[in-house]
PDB file of N, CA, C and O in Angstrom, chain B, residues numbered from 101:
ATOM      1  N   MET B 101     -15.787  20.735   6.842  1.00  0.00           N
ATOM      2  CA  MET B 101     -15.462  19.507   6.144  1.00  0.00           C
ATOM      3  C   MET B 101     -14.356  19.781   5.126  1.00  0.00           C
ATOM      4  O   MET B 101     -14.362  20.794   4.426  1.00  0.00           O
ATOM      5  N   GLU B 102     -13.449  18.888   5.070  1.00  0.00           N
ATOM      6  CA  GLU B 102     -12.309  18.995   4.162  1.00  0.00           C
ATOM      7  C   GLU B 102     -12.742  18.680   2.729  1.00  0.00           C
ATOM      8  O   GLU B 102     -13.565  17.796   2.495  1.00  0.00           O
ATOM      9  N   ALA B 103     -12.183  19.407   1.795  1.00  0.00           N
ATOM     10  CA  ALA B 103     -12.488  19.143   0.386  1.00  0.00           C
ATOM     11  C   ALA B 103     -11.517  18.109  -0.162  1.00  0.00           C
ATOM     12  O   ALA B 103     -10.304  18.231   0.006  1.00  0.00           O
ATOM     13  N   CYS B 104     -12.051  17.111  -0.806  1.00  0.00           N
ATOM     14  CA  CYS B 104     -11.218  16.078  -1.417  1.00  0.00           C
ATOM     15  C   CYS B 104     -11.164  16.344  -2.918  1.00  0.00           C
ATOM     16  O   CYS B 104     -12.200  16.447  -3.575  1.00  0.00           O
ATOM     17  N   THR B 105      -9.982  16.451  -3.441  1.00  0.00           N
ATOM     18  CA  THR B 105      -9.839  16.666  -4.875  1.00  0.00           C
ATOM     19  C   THR B 105      -9.249  15.420  -5.517  1.00  0.00           C
ATOM     20  O   THR B 105      -8.473  14.692  -4.898  1.00  0.00           O
ATOM     21  N   GLU B 106      -9.624  15.192  -6.753  1.00  0.00           N
ATOM     22  CA  GLU B 106      -9.084  14.061  -7.508  1.00  0.00           C
ATOM     23  C   GLU B 106      -9.334  12.721  -6.819  1.00  0.00           C
ATOM     24  O   GLU B 106      -8.470  11.844  -6.840  1.00  0.00           O
ATOM     25  N   THR B 107     -10.495  12.558  -6.217  1.00  0.00           N
ATOM     26  CA  THR B 107     -10.766  11.312  -5.500  1.00  0.00           C
ATOM     27  C   THR B 107     -11.521  10.289  -6.336  1.00  0.00           C
ATOM     28  O   THR B 107     -11.664   9.141  -5.916  1.00  0.00           O
ATOM     29  N   GLY B 108     -12.008  10.682  -7.516  1.00  0.00           N
ATOM     30  CA  GLY B 108     -12.805   9.757  -8.316  1.00  0.00           C
ATOM     31  C   GLY B 108     -14.215   9.676  -7.762  1.00  0.00           C
ATOM     32  O   GLY B 108     -14.706  10.630  -7.158  1.00  0.00           O
ATOM     33  N   LYS B 109     -14.866   8.546  -7.964  1.00  0.00           N
ATOM     34  CA  LYS B 109     -16.240   8.374  -7.489  1.00  0.00           C
ATOM     35  C   LYS B 109     -16.258   8.532  -5.971  1.00  0.00           C
ATOM     36  O   LYS B 109     -15.389   8.003  -5.278  1.00  0.00           O
ATOM     37  N   SER B 110     -17.263   9.270  -5.449  1.00  0.00           N
ATOM     38  CA  SER B 110     -17.258   9.571  -4.021  1.00  0.00           C
ATOM     39  C   SER B 110     -18.490   9.092  -3.253  1.00  0.00           C
ATOM     40  O   SER B 110     -18.496   9.147  -2.023  1.00  0.00           O
ATOM     41  N   SER B 111     -19.532   8.623  -3.943  1.00  0.00           N
ATOM     42  CA  SER B 111     -20.679   8.059  -3.238  1.00  0.00           C
ATOM     43  C   SER B 111     -21.325   6.966  -4.086  1.00  0.00           C
ATOM     44  O   SER B 111     -21.211   6.949  -5.312  1.00  0.00           O
ATOM     45  N   TRP B 112     -22.008   6.052  -3.390  1.00  0.00           N
ATOM     46  CA  TRP B 112     -22.561   4.871  -4.040  1.00  0.00           C
ATOM     47  C   TRP B 112     -23.996   4.620  -3.581  1.00  0.00           C
ATOM     48  O   TRP B 112     -24.242   3.649  -2.864  1.00  0.00           O
ATOM     49  N   PRO B 113     -24.954   5.470  -3.975  1.00  0.00           N
ATOM     50  CA  PRO B 113     -26.348   5.264  -3.547  1.00  0.00           C
ATOM     51  C   PRO B 113     -26.944   3.955  -4.066  1.00  0.00           C
ATOM     52  O   PRO B 113     -27.865   3.402  -3.464  1.00  0.00           O
ATOM     53  N   GLU B 114     -26.420   3.474  -5.172  1.00  0.00           N
ATOM     54  CA  GLU B 114     -26.943   2.236  -5.755  1.00  0.00           C
ATOM     55  C   GLU B 114     -26.654   1.006  -4.910  1.00  0.00           C
ATOM     56  O   GLU B 114     -27.203  -0.064  -5.173  1.00  0.00           O
ATOM     57  N   LEU B 115     -25.794   1.140  -3.891  1.00  0.00           N
ATOM     58  CA  LEU B 115     -25.423  -0.009  -3.060  1.00  0.00           C
ATOM     59  C   LEU B 115     -26.254  -0.136  -1.779  1.00  0.00           C
ATOM     60  O   LEU B 115     -26.057  -1.082  -1.016  1.00  0.00           O
ATOM     61  N   VAL B 116     -27.168   0.788  -1.531  1.00  0.00           N
ATOM     62  CA  VAL B 116     -28.067   0.649  -0.378  1.00  0.00           C
ATOM     63  C   VAL B 116     -28.921  -0.592  -0.609  1.00  0.00           C
ATOM     64  O   VAL B 116     -29.509  -0.756  -1.678  1.00  0.00           O
ATOM     65  N   GLY B 117     -28.988  -1.464   0.394  1.00  0.00           N
ATOM     66  CA  GLY B 117     -29.759  -2.704   0.285  1.00  0.00           C
ATOM     67  C   GLY B 117     -28.933  -3.901  -0.135  1.00  0.00           C
ATOM     68  O   GLY B 117     -29.439  -5.023  -0.180  1.00  0.00           O
ATOM     69  N   VAL B 118     -27.643  -3.671  -0.448  1.00  0.00           N
ATOM     70  CA  VAL B 118     -26.734  -4.733  -0.884  1.00  0.00           C
ATOM     71  C   VAL B 118     -25.953  -5.245   0.325  1.00  0.00           C
ATOM     72  O   VAL B 118     -25.786  -4.516   1.303  1.00  0.00           O
ATOM     73  N   ASN B 119     -25.478  -6.478   0.272  1.00  0.00           N
ATOM     74  CA  ASN B 119     -24.597  -7.019   1.307  1.00  0.00           C
ATOM     75  C   ASN B 119     -23.371  -6.114   1.456  1.00  0.00           C
ATOM     76  O   ASN B 119     -22.772  -5.720   0.455  1.00  0.00           O
ATOM     77  N   GLY B 120     -22.992  -5.782   2.693  1.00  0.00           N
ATOM     78  CA  GLY B 120     -21.893  -4.859   2.953  1.00  0.00           C
ATOM     79  C   GLY B 120     -20.554  -5.296   2.400  1.00  0.00           C
ATOM     80  O   GLY B 120     -19.797  -4.468   1.893  1.00  0.00           O
ATOM     81  N   GLU B 121     -20.246  -6.582   2.486  1.00  0.00           N
ATOM     82  CA  GLU B 121     -18.969  -7.083   1.970  1.00  0.00           C
ATOM     83  C   GLU B 121     -18.907  -6.931   0.449  1.00  0.00           C
ATOM     84  O   GLU B 121     -17.882  -6.536  -0.108  1.00  0.00           O
ATOM     85  N   VAL B 122     -20.003  -7.247  -0.199  1.00  0.00           N
ATOM     86  CA  VAL B 122     -20.084  -7.100  -1.659  1.00  0.00           C
ATOM     87  C   VAL B 122     -19.953  -5.622  -2.028  1.00  0.00           C
ATOM     88  O   VAL B 122     -19.223  -5.267  -2.954  1.00  0.00           O
ATOM     89  N   ALA B 123     -20.669  -4.766  -1.292  1.00  0.00           N
ATOM     90  CA  ALA B 123     -20.614  -3.330  -1.552  1.00  0.00           C
ATOM     91  C   ALA B 123     -19.195  -2.798  -1.406  1.00  0.00           C
ATOM     92  O   ALA B 123     -18.749  -1.994  -2.225  1.00  0.00           O
ATOM     93  N   ALA B 124     -18.482  -3.234  -0.375  1.00  0.00           N
ATOM     94  CA  ALA B 124     -17.106  -2.779  -0.149  1.00  0.00           C
ATOM     95  C   ALA B 124     -16.215  -3.148  -1.329  1.00  0.00           C
ATOM     96  O   ALA B 124     -15.392  -2.341  -1.760  1.00  0.00           O
ATOM     97  N   GLU B 125     -16.371  -4.354  -1.850  1.00  0.00           N
ATOM     98  CA  GLU B 125     -15.579  -4.788  -3.003  1.00  0.00           C
ATOM     99  C   GLU B 125     -15.871  -3.919  -4.226  1.00  0.00           C
ATOM    100  O   GLU B 125     -14.954  -3.544  -4.957  1.00  0.00           O
ATOM    101  N   VAL B 126     -17.145  -3.599  -4.446  1.00  0.00           N
ATOM    102  CA  VAL B 126     -17.539  -2.760  -5.582  1.00  0.00           C
ATOM    103  C   VAL B 126     -16.902  -1.379  -5.457  1.00  0.00           C
ATOM    104  O   VAL B 126     -16.355  -0.852  -6.425  1.00  0.00           O
ATOM    105  N   MET B 127     -16.977  -0.794  -4.259  1.00  0.00           N
ATOM    106  CA  MET B 127     -16.442   0.557  -4.055  1.00  0.00           C
ATOM    107  C   MET B 127     -14.939   0.622  -4.318  1.00  0.00           C
ATOM    108  O   MET B 127     -14.464   1.546  -4.978  1.00  0.00           O
ATOM    109  N   VAL B 128     -14.200  -0.341  -3.812  1.00  0.00           N
ATOM    110  CA  VAL B 128     -12.745  -0.345  -4.003  1.00  0.00           C
ATOM    111  C   VAL B 128     -12.402  -0.596  -5.472  1.00  0.00           C
ATOM    112  O   VAL B 128     -11.430  -0.044  -5.987  1.00  0.00           O
ATOM    113  N   ARG B 129     -13.194  -1.420  -6.141  1.00  0.00           N
ATOM    114  CA  ARG B 129     -12.962  -1.676  -7.564  1.00  0.00           C
ATOM    115  C   ARG B 129     -13.241  -0.415  -8.380  1.00  0.00           C
ATOM    116  O   ARG B 129     -12.498  -0.101  -9.310  1.00  0.00           O
ATOM    117  N   GLU B 130     -14.320   0.316  -8.034  1.00  0.00           N
ATOM    118  CA  GLU B 130     -14.682   1.521  -8.778  1.00  0.00           C
ATOM    119  C   GLU B 130     -13.813   2.725  -8.431  1.00  0.00           C
ATOM    120  O   GLU B 130     -13.671   3.642  -9.240  1.00  0.00           O
ATOM    121  N   ASN B 131     -13.230   2.727  -7.233  1.00  0.00           N
ATOM    122  CA  ASN B 131     -12.340   3.822  -6.831  1.00  0.00           C
ATOM    123  C   ASN B 131     -11.206   3.252  -5.976  1.00  0.00           C
ATOM    124  O   ASN B 131     -11.329   3.179  -4.753  1.00  0.00           O
ATOM    125  N   PRO B 132     -10.105   2.847  -6.612  1.00  0.00           N
ATOM    126  CA  PRO B 132      -8.998   2.236  -5.878  1.00  0.00           C
ATOM    127  C   PRO B 132      -8.271   3.185  -4.921  1.00  0.00           C
ATOM    128  O   PRO B 132      -7.390   2.750  -4.179  1.00  0.00           O
ATOM    129  N   LYS B 133      -8.626   4.473  -4.927  1.00  0.00           N
ATOM    130  CA  LYS B 133      -7.989   5.439  -4.018  1.00  0.00           C
ATOM    131  C   LYS B 133      -8.591   5.403  -2.615  1.00  0.00           C
ATOM    132  O   LYS B 133      -8.089   6.071  -1.711  1.00  0.00           O
ATOM    133  N   VAL B 134      -9.665   4.626  -2.424  1.00  0.00           N
ATOM    134  CA  VAL B 134     -10.314   4.568  -1.118  1.00  0.00           C
ATOM    135  C   VAL B 134     -10.301   3.162  -0.549  1.00  0.00           C
ATOM    136  O   VAL B 134     -10.204   2.172  -1.273  1.00  0.00           O
ATOM    137  N   GLY B 135     -10.402   3.106   0.761  1.00  0.00           N
ATOM    138  CA  GLY B 135     -10.584   1.842   1.457  1.00  0.00           C
ATOM    139  C   GLY B 135     -11.969   1.840   2.072  1.00  0.00           C
ATOM    140  O   GLY B 135     -12.407   2.851   2.621  1.00  0.00           O
ATOM    141  N   ALA B 136     -12.656   0.725   1.988  1.00  0.00           N
ATOM    142  CA  ALA B 136     -14.007   0.612   2.537  1.00  0.00           C
ATOM    143  C   ALA B 136     -13.935  -0.032   3.916  1.00  0.00           C
ATOM    144  O   ALA B 136     -13.269  -1.050   4.104  1.00  0.00           O
ATOM    145  N   VAL B 137     -14.629   0.572   4.877  1.00  0.00           N
ATOM    146  CA  VAL B 137     -14.656   0.082   6.252  1.00  0.00           C
ATOM    147  C   VAL B 137     -16.100  -0.244   6.607  1.00  0.00           C
ATOM    148  O   VAL B 137     -16.964   0.632   6.571  1.00  0.00           O
ATOM    149  N   ILE B 138     -16.364  -1.499   6.949  1.00  0.00           N
ATOM    150  CA  ILE B 138     -17.713  -1.918   7.336  1.00  0.00           C
ATOM    151  C   ILE B 138     -17.954  -1.474   8.778  1.00  0.00           C
ATOM    152  O   ILE B 138     -17.137  -1.736   9.661  1.00  0.00           O
ATOM    153  N   VAL B 139     -19.081  -0.800   9.008  1.00  0.00           N
ATOM    154  CA  VAL B 139     -19.446  -0.331  10.346  1.00  0.00           C
ATOM    155  C   VAL B 139     -20.846  -0.858  10.664  1.00  0.00           C
ATOM    156  O   VAL B 139     -21.805  -0.567   9.949  1.00  0.00           O
ATOM    157  N   LYS B 140     -20.952  -1.636  11.746  1.00  0.00           N
ATOM    158  CA  LYS B 140     -22.251  -2.192  12.136  1.00  0.00           C
ATOM    159  C   LYS B 140     -23.057  -1.169  12.917  1.00  0.00           C
ATOM    160  O   LYS B 140     -22.502  -0.313  13.607  1.00  0.00           O
ATOM    161  N   GLU B 141     -24.381  -1.273  12.797  1.00  0.00           N
ATOM    162  CA  GLU B 141     -25.296  -0.390  13.538  1.00  0.00           C
ATOM    163  C   GLU B 141     -24.886  -0.315  14.996  1.00  0.00           C
ATOM    164  O   GLU B 141     -24.606  -1.336  15.624  1.00  0.00           O
ATOM    165  N   GLY B 142     -24.851   0.902  15.537  1.00  0.00           N
ATOM    166  CA  GLY B 142     -24.555   1.086  16.943  1.00  0.00           C
ATOM    167  C   GLY B 142     -23.082   1.217  17.288  1.00  0.00           C
ATOM    168  O   GLY B 142     -22.743   1.580  18.414  1.00  0.00           O
ATOM    169  N   MET B 143     -22.194   0.926  16.331  1.00  0.00           N
ATOM    170  CA  MET B 143     -20.764   1.050  16.608  1.00  0.00           C
ATOM    171  C   MET B 143     -20.371   2.513  16.696  1.00  0.00           C
ATOM    172  O   MET B 143     -20.921   3.362  15.994  1.00  0.00           O
ATOM    173  N   MET B 144     -19.416   2.796  17.564  1.00  0.00           N
ATOM    174  CA  MET B 144     -18.894   4.154  17.674  1.00  0.00           C
ATOM    175  C   MET B 144     -17.754   4.305  16.672  1.00  0.00           C
ATOM    176  O   MET B 144     -16.980   3.375  16.446  1.00  0.00           O
ATOM    177  N   VAL B 145     -17.667   5.489  16.080  1.00  0.00           N
ATOM    178  CA  VAL B 145     -16.596   5.775  15.117  1.00  0.00           C
ATOM    179  C   VAL B 145     -16.007   7.148  15.421  1.00  0.00           C
ATOM    180  O   VAL B 145     -16.633   7.969  16.092  1.00  0.00           O
ATOM    181  N   THR B 146     -14.811   7.385  14.927  1.00  0.00           N
ATOM    182  CA  THR B 146     -14.201   8.702  15.076  1.00  0.00           C
ATOM    183  C   THR B 146     -14.922   9.687  14.159  1.00  0.00           C
ATOM    184  O   THR B 146     -15.580   9.283  13.201  1.00  0.00           O
ATOM    185  N   MET B 147     -14.797  10.963  14.453  1.00  0.00           N
ATOM    186  CA  MET B 147     -15.480  11.983  13.676  1.00  0.00           C
ATOM    187  C   MET B 147     -14.560  12.616  12.631  1.00  0.00           C
ATOM    188  O   MET B 147     -14.952  13.577  11.970  1.00  0.00           O
ATOM    189  N   ASP B 148     -13.360  12.098  12.475  1.00  0.00           N
ATOM    190  CA  ASP B 148     -12.431  12.675  11.496  1.00  0.00           C
ATOM    191  C   ASP B 148     -12.909  12.412  10.075  1.00  0.00           C
ATOM    192  O   ASP B 148     -13.566  11.408   9.801  1.00  0.00           O
ATOM    193  N   TYR B 149     -12.570  13.324   9.184  1.00  0.00           N
ATOM    194  CA  TYR B 149     -12.948  13.221   7.773  1.00  0.00           C
ATOM    195  C   TYR B 149     -11.717  12.827   6.984  1.00  0.00           C
ATOM    196  O   TYR B 149     -10.689  13.501   7.049  1.00  0.00           O
ATOM    197  N   ARG B 150     -11.818  11.728   6.232  1.00  0.00           N
ATOM    198  CA  ARG B 150     -10.675  11.255   5.454  1.00  0.00           C
ATOM    199  C   ARG B 150     -11.081  11.008   4.009  1.00  0.00           C
ATOM    200  O   ARG B 150     -12.100  10.376   3.733  1.00  0.00           O
ATOM    201  N   CYS B 151     -10.273  11.513   3.103  1.00  0.00           N
ATOM    202  CA  CYS B 151     -10.540  11.384   1.667  1.00  0.00           C
ATOM    203  C   CYS B 151     -10.255   9.984   1.136  1.00  0.00           C
ATOM    204  O   CYS B 151     -10.614   9.667   0.002  1.00  0.00           O
ATOM    205  N   ASP B 152      -9.618   9.152   1.938  1.00  0.00           N
ATOM    206  CA  ASP B 152      -9.258   7.808   1.477  1.00  0.00           C
ATOM    207  C   ASP B 152     -10.099   6.722   2.145  1.00  0.00           C
ATOM    208  O   ASP B 152      -9.733   5.548   2.106  1.00  0.00           O
ATOM    209  N   ARG B 153     -11.240   7.109   2.765  1.00  0.00           N
ATOM    210  CA  ARG B 153     -12.051   6.134   3.480  1.00  0.00           C
ATOM    211  C   ARG B 153     -13.524   6.274   3.105  1.00  0.00           C
ATOM    212  O   ARG B 153     -14.036   7.378   2.919  1.00  0.00           O
ATOM    213  N   VAL B 154     -14.182   5.133   3.001  1.00  0.00           N
ATOM    214  CA  VAL B 154     -15.640   5.081   2.853  1.00  0.00           C
ATOM    215  C   VAL B 154     -16.155   4.174   3.956  1.00  0.00           C
ATOM    216  O   VAL B 154     -15.761   3.011   4.055  1.00  0.00           O
ATOM    217  N   ARG B 155     -17.032   4.712   4.778  1.00  0.00           N
ATOM    218  CA  ARG B 155     -17.664   3.873   5.797  1.00  0.00           C
ATOM    219  C   ARG B 155     -18.908   3.249   5.194  1.00  0.00           C
ATOM    220  O   ARG B 155     -19.720   3.922   4.560  1.00  0.00           O
ATOM    221  N   VAL B 156     -19.039   1.946   5.405  1.00  0.00           N
ATOM    222  CA  VAL B 156     -20.184   1.198   4.883  1.00  0.00           C
ATOM    223  C   VAL B 156     -21.036   0.813   6.095  1.00  0.00           C
ATOM    224  O   VAL B 156     -20.723  -0.145   6.802  1.00  0.00           O
ATOM    225  N   TRP B 157     -22.110   1.564   6.329  1.00  0.00           N
ATOM    226  CA  TRP B 157     -22.982   1.326   7.485  1.00  0.00           C
ATOM    227  C   TRP B 157     -23.947   0.189   7.175  1.00  0.00           C
ATOM    228  O   TRP B 157     -24.733   0.267   6.230  1.00  0.00           O
ATOM    229  N   VAL B 158     -23.877  -0.870   7.983  1.00  0.00           N
ATOM    230  CA  VAL B 158     -24.714  -2.051   7.756  1.00  0.00           C
ATOM    231  C   VAL B 158     -25.578  -2.346   8.974  1.00  0.00           C
ATOM    232  O   VAL B 158     -25.248  -1.964  10.096  1.00  0.00           O
ATOM    233  N   ASP B 159     -26.694  -3.035   8.731  1.00  0.00           N
ATOM    234  CA  ASP B 159     -27.573  -3.448   9.822  1.00  0.00           C
ATOM    235  C   ASP B 159     -27.088  -4.775  10.399  1.00  0.00           C
ATOM    236  O   ASP B 159     -26.028  -5.268  10.014  1.00  0.00           O
ATOM    237  N   LYS B 160     -27.849  -5.349  11.310  1.00  0.00           N
ATOM    238  CA  LYS B 160     -27.424  -6.592  11.972  1.00  0.00           C
ATOM    239  C   LYS B 160     -27.353  -7.771  11.011  1.00  0.00           C
ATOM    240  O   LYS B 160     -26.782  -8.809  11.345  1.00  0.00           O
ATOM    241  N   TYR B 161     -27.929  -7.622   9.822  1.00  0.00           N
ATOM    242  CA  TYR B 161     -27.866  -8.676   8.815  1.00  0.00           C
ATOM    243  C   TYR B 161     -26.736  -8.450   7.806  1.00  0.00           C
ATOM    244  O   TYR B 161     -26.541  -9.255   6.895  1.00  0.00           O
ATOM    245  N   GLY B 162     -25.987  -7.339   7.975  1.00  0.00           N
ATOM    246  CA  GLY B 162     -24.881  -7.041   7.075  1.00  0.00           C
ATOM    247  C   GLY B 162     -25.295  -6.332   5.797  1.00  0.00           C
ATOM    248  O   GLY B 162     -24.542  -6.311   4.823  1.00  0.00           O
ATOM    249  N   ILE B 163     -26.494  -5.747   5.795  1.00  0.00           N
ATOM    250  CA  ILE B 163     -27.032  -5.061   4.615  1.00  0.00           C
ATOM    251  C   ILE B 163     -26.771  -3.559   4.733  1.00  0.00           C
ATOM    252  O   ILE B 163     -26.984  -2.976   5.796  1.00  0.00           O
ATOM    253  N   VAL B 164     -26.310  -2.931   3.647  1.00  0.00           N
ATOM    254  CA  VAL B 164     -26.014  -1.500   3.638  1.00  0.00           C
ATOM    255  C   VAL B 164     -27.312  -0.717   3.891  1.00  0.00           C
ATOM    256  O   VAL B 164     -28.316  -0.920   3.209  1.00  0.00           O
ATOM    257  N   LYS B 165     -27.270   0.191   4.897  1.00  0.00           N
ATOM    258  CA  LYS B 165     -28.463   0.928   5.316  1.00  0.00           C
ATOM    259  C   LYS B 165     -28.501   2.383   4.854  1.00  0.00           C
ATOM    260  O   LYS B 165     -29.576   2.981   4.811  1.00  0.00           O
ATOM    261  N   GLU B 166     -27.352   2.964   4.507  1.00  0.00           N
ATOM    262  CA  GLU B 166     -27.330   4.343   4.025  1.00  0.00           C
ATOM    263  C   GLU B 166     -26.280   4.474   2.950  1.00  0.00           C
ATOM    264  O   GLU B 166     -25.385   3.636   2.841  1.00  0.00           O
ATOM    265  N   THR B 167     -26.384   5.514   2.160  1.00  0.00           N
ATOM    266  CA  THR B 167     -25.476   5.707   1.031  1.00  0.00           C
ATOM    267  C   THR B 167     -24.022   5.802   1.493  1.00  0.00           C
ATOM    268  O   THR B 167     -23.668   6.719   2.235  1.00  0.00           O
ATOM    269  N   PRO B 168     -23.182   4.868   1.063  1.00  0.00           N
ATOM    270  CA  PRO B 168     -21.755   4.970   1.392  1.00  0.00           C
ATOM    271  C   PRO B 168     -21.143   6.158   0.637  1.00  0.00           C
ATOM    272  O   PRO B 168     -21.417   6.364  -0.546  1.00  0.00           O
ATOM    273  N   GLN B 169     -20.315   6.930   1.338  1.00  0.00           N
ATOM    274  CA  GLN B 169     -19.644   8.053   0.702  1.00  0.00           C
ATOM    275  C   GLN B 169     -18.301   8.314   1.375  1.00  0.00           C
ATOM    276  O   GLN B 169     -18.085   7.949   2.531  1.00  0.00           O
ATOM    277  N   ILE B 170     -17.415   8.945   0.635  1.00  0.00           N
ATOM    278  CA  ILE B 170     -16.095   9.270   1.146  1.00  0.00           C
ATOM    279  C   ILE B 170     -16.229  10.152   2.374  1.00  0.00           C
ATOM    280  O   ILE B 170     -17.075  11.044   2.430  1.00  0.00           O
ATOM    281  N   GLY B 171     -15.395   9.890   3.337  1.00  0.00           N
ATOM    282  CA  GLY B 171     -15.379  10.694   4.552  1.00  0.00           C
ATOM    283  C   GLY B 171     -14.874   9.898   5.669  1.00  0.00           C
ATOM    284  O   GLY B 171     -14.782  10.396   6.791  1.00  0.00           O
TER     285      GLY B 171
END
């Protein structure tokens, strides 16, 4: 895994259980160096690690299911 330096806040455990769109807005506001990408349950994603991305894993209701973190 690549080390990210100077990235600011890198994980948001407090957003588990929150609406994914709302969570994405909070993450970008708290760390403008990252972009939040909503990922629905079952979607396939690339395995690359990026210091400027946070994947927001949501269930079928759009609720965050796991701690969003940089990667």
